[in-house]
N, C-alpha and C positions, 0 to 999 in steps of 0.2 A: 251633394249627398257624400260623408264622410266615408272613408273604406273601412271596411272590417278591420279589426285590430290585427287579425292574423297577416293581412295583405300589406299593412302600414309597417310591419315589423321586417319585413322579409326586403324593402327596397334597401339596395345597399350602393354606394358610390356615389359619383356626381352626374348631373346630366350633362349633356355637350354646351347648354346654354350658360351653365354655372362655371363650366371650364373657360368658355370663351370670355365671359365677363371678368375672371380673375385675370387672364392672360392680357385682355385690354388695359386694367388697370396697372398693372405691373409694366407693360410698355410704356403707359404715360407717365409713370414714375420714372423710368428709365431716361425717357426724353426730356424730362426737367432736369434729371441729376447729372447726366454725361457732360453736358455743355459747361456745367458748373465747376465740374471735376477738373475738367481739362484747363478751363480758365485759370482756376486755383494753381495747378501744376506749373503752367506758365508763369503766374505771378511769382511763385518760388523760385523759378529759374532765373527770372530777371533780378530777385533778392541776391542770389547767389552771385550771380555775374558783376552786379554793382560791389558787393562786399569784396570779390577778389579785385576790382579794380582799385578799391581804396586799398588793400592789405600791398598789391604791387606798386602803387605810387608811393606808399611808405617805404618799401624796400629799396626802391630808386633813390629817393632821397638820403636814406641810411648809407646805401652803397658810395652815392657821390660824396657824401661828407667825410665817410671813412678812409676813402681811396682817393680824395683831393680832384674829383672828376669835375669838369666844367660843362656847363650847359650845351648841349649839343652832342656830347659824346654818346654813342650807340652802344648799347650793352646787350649781352645773350643773356637768356633766362638763368644759365650756369651763374652768372655772375651774382644775381638777385637770389639765388636759392637759400644761401645761408641766411639772408635778411628776413627770410618768410618765415612766419611761424608754423611749426610742422603740423599743427593739429587743422590748418585752414584748407580749404579746397582749393587753392590757388597754388599751395605747396604740393598737394597730393596729385594733381592732375598736370602738374609741369608745364605751367604756362598757358594751358589749355582752358576754354572754357566748359561749360556742360555740354555743349554740343560737339565738342572738338576743335573749335575754330582756336587758332591761335591769337593770344593778346597780343604780340610783337608788332613790329618792333619796338624796342624799349629805348627812349632816349633821355638822358639826364635834362631835366628842366621842362620836360614836356609830360603831361600825364598819359597814362596808358588810355587808349579809346577801345570801346566796345566793338569786337569786330562787325564789320557791315553785315556779314551774314547772319550773326548773332541777331542784330537789332531787326532785320529783317524777319527772323523768324518769331521774335517777341511784338512785332507790331502789332498794335490793337490790344495788346494786354496792358502796356504801361502807356503813358503819354510821352510825347516826344521827349520833354523836357526832363522827364525821370532820369536820363542818362547824363544830364549836365553835372558836372563840368567835364565829364569823360566822353565828348563826342569828337 
């Protein structure tokens, strides 16, 4: 039997069941979205690390050519700094990756490698051959 018009208009707000249903829907959406968000963030961090390695490798090669350094010569980040593009993350973070781990040591004729700590933090996000040839 329908409610009289005067009672139907006085009902305000939501029932506890309606609120619980909405909260369950929001929780399910978060369960789906949050893992995807973190995976995407880790993938972006891996891309930044690889771009840094490419930039640092180029700086090592340019430094060696300009200064007549032979393979096996150890370098400091300060030696490479002027050969890095100032707009890159490798330049702004002073030879450290997105997690604060150092890319060094830098050696002429040897590509810089992804820090072991960084590779461990990004394991499962990118395949192991992703870091090639910077392993």
